[in-house]
C-alpha positions in Angstrom: -10.1 8.7 -2.3 -6.5 9.6 -2.0 -4.7 8.3 1.1 -1.8 10.5 2.1 0.2 11.5 5.1 -0.8 15.2 4.7 -2.4 16.6 7.8 -1.5 13.8 10.1 -0.3 15.1 13.5 3.0 13.2 13.5 3.9 13.9 9.9 7.2 15.5 8.9 7.8 16.9 5.4 11.2 16.3 4.0 11.3 16.5 0.2 14.8 15.1 0.1 16.5 12.7 -2.3 16.8 9.0 -1.4 18.6 6.1 -3.0 16.7 2.9 -3.8 18.8 -0.1 -2.7 16.4 -2.9 -3.6 13.1 -3.3 -5.5 10.4 -5.9 -5.3 9.4 -7.4 -8.7 11.6 -4.7 -10.4 9.0 -2.1 -9.5 8.3 -1.0 -5.9 10.9 -0.1 -3.4 12.0 -2.9 -1.0 14.8 -0.9 0.7 16.0 2.7 0.5 18.9 4.7 1.9 18.3 8.1 3.5 20.8 10.1 5.6 23.1 7.0 5.7 20.5 4.7 7.1 18.8 1.8 5.3 15.0 1.5 5.7 13.5 -1.9 4.8 10.0 -1.9 3.4 7.5 -4.2 5.2 4.5 -3.3 3.0 3.5 -1.1 0.1 0.3 0.5 1.4 -0.5 2.3 -1.8 0.9 3.1 -5.2 -0.4 5.8 -7.6 0.7 7.9 -10.5 0.8 11.7 -10.7 0.7 13.3 -14.2 1.3 16.9 -15.0 0.7 18.7 -18.2 4.3 18.3 -19.1 5.1 14.6 -19.4 8.5 15.3 -17.9 6.8 15.9 -14.5 5.1 12.5 -14.3 6.0 10.5 -11.1 5.2 7.2 -9.4 4.2 7.6 -5.8 4.4 5.0 -3.0 3.2 4.9 0.5 5.6 2.5 2.3 5.4 0.9 5.8 8.7 0.3 7.5 9.5 -0.6 11.1 10.4 3.1 11.7 7.1 4.4 10.4 5.2 5.2 7.1 7.0 7.0 4.3 5.7 8.6 1.1 8.2 8.4 -1.7 8.1 9.5 -5.3 10.0 8.4 -8.4 10.4 11.2 -10.9 10.1 9.3 -14.2 12.0 11.7 -16.5 15.1 11.8 -14.4 14.7 8.4 -12.6 15.4 10.1 -9.3 13.7 9.3 -6.0 12.5 11.6 -3.2 11.2 11.1 0.3 8.3 13.5 0.6 6.8 12.8 4.0 7.2 10.5 7.0 5.0 9.5 9.9 7.3 8.1 12.5 6.4 5.2 14.9 8.5 6.9 17.6 8.6 10.7 17.4 12.2 10.6 18.7 13.2 8.9 15.4 12.1 12.1 13.6 14.6 14.2 15.6 17.5 11.9 14.7 16.6 11.7 11.0 
C-alpha cells in the first residue's frame, strides 16, 4: 500500500526545487531550504524508490513530517537534485505564504 499525500483535502502540489541543508545518517533529509525558509524534519514517515524504464529517471522519495506540515520530496538520482512535490500544511495560512 502506497501512502501519499495525493487526494488529501489540504494538499498543495508544488513540483519545485529544494536544497537539502542537512542529512540524517548521510541518507534522509534532516533539513531543507525552500523559498528562503529552512524546514527541519521531525520524522521520516516513509521512504521508497521509484524506478522507470530508463535508469536515469530513478528517484528516492521521502514523506517528511515537519512542524509546518507533511512534505513529499524526491531525489532524482541521475542529477542528484531534489524537489518538493507536495505539501499538507498544518495551518492552511502557511500554504498561502509559501
